[in-house]
C-alpha positions in Angstrom: 0.0 0.0 0.0 1.2 3.5 -0.8 -0.2 7.0 -0.9 2.3 8.0 -3.6 0.4 8.0 -6.9 3.5 9.0 -8.8 5.3 5.6 -8.3 2.7 3.6 -10.2 3.6 2.5 -13.7 0.0 1.7 -14.2 -2.9 2.4 -11.9 -6.5 1.2 -12.3 -8.6 3.7 -10.4 -11.7 1.6 -10.9 -10.4 -0.8 -8.3 -12.1 0.9 -5.3 -12.5 -0.8 -1.9 -11.6 -0.3 1.8 -8.9 -1.7 4.1 -9.0 -1.9 7.8 -6.1 -0.3 9.8 -4.7 -0.9 13.2 -7.2 1.1 15.2 -10.1 -0.9 13.5 -11.0 2.1 11.2 -11.4 1.7 7.5 -9.6 3.8 4.9 -10.5 3.9 1.2 -8.5 2.2 -1.5 -8.7 4.4 -4.7 -6.9 2.1 -7.1 -4.6 -0.9 -7.7 -1.6 -1.1 -10.0 2.1 -2.0 -10.6 5.1 -0.3 -9.1 8.8 -0.8 -9.7 11.3 -0.6 -6.9 15.1 -0.7 -6.8 16.7 -3.5 -4.8 20.3 -4.6 -4.3 19.8 -7.1 -7.2 18.1 -4.7 -9.6 14.7 -3.3 -10.4 11.7 -5.3 -9.2 8.1 -5.2 -10.4 5.4 -5.5 -7.8 1.9 -6.0 -9.0 -1.5 -5.5 -7.2 -0.2 -2.6 -5.1 -3.0 -0.7 -3.5 -3.2 3.1 -3.9 -4.5 4.5 -0.5 -4.2 8.3 -0.4 -5.0 8.5 3.3 -2.3 6.2 4.6 0.7 7.7 6.4 3.4 5.2 5.4 4.1 2.8 2.7 3.3 -0.8 3.8 4.8 -3.9 2.4 3.6 -7.4 3.2 6.4 -9.9 3.4 3.9 -12.7 3.2 2.4 -11.4 0.0 5.8 -10.9 -1.6 6.7 -14.5 -0.8 3.5 -15.7 -2.4 4.5 -13.8 -5.5 7.8 -15.6 -5.7 10.0 -12.9 -4.2 12.9 -13.7 -1.8 13.2 -11.5 1.2 16.4 -11.1 3.1 16.9 -9.2 6.3 20.4 -8.0 7.2 22.0 -6.0 9.9 21.4 -2.2 9.2 
């Protein structure tokens, strides 16, 4: 999830829904699309990223990345 519309390569704004956040409130999803991020091994394409204008921080689901075939490594610092 991200609030930054500029990082989407494509964004389908017809994909409108809601997500629940930590305080049990709902916030509106105003689209779904594909973003590209830089990693230590090159540029990665992540699909089905939600566009949520009212979220404060970008959120990344490790579980969903693993389901999509990504490998996630955590290192010191």
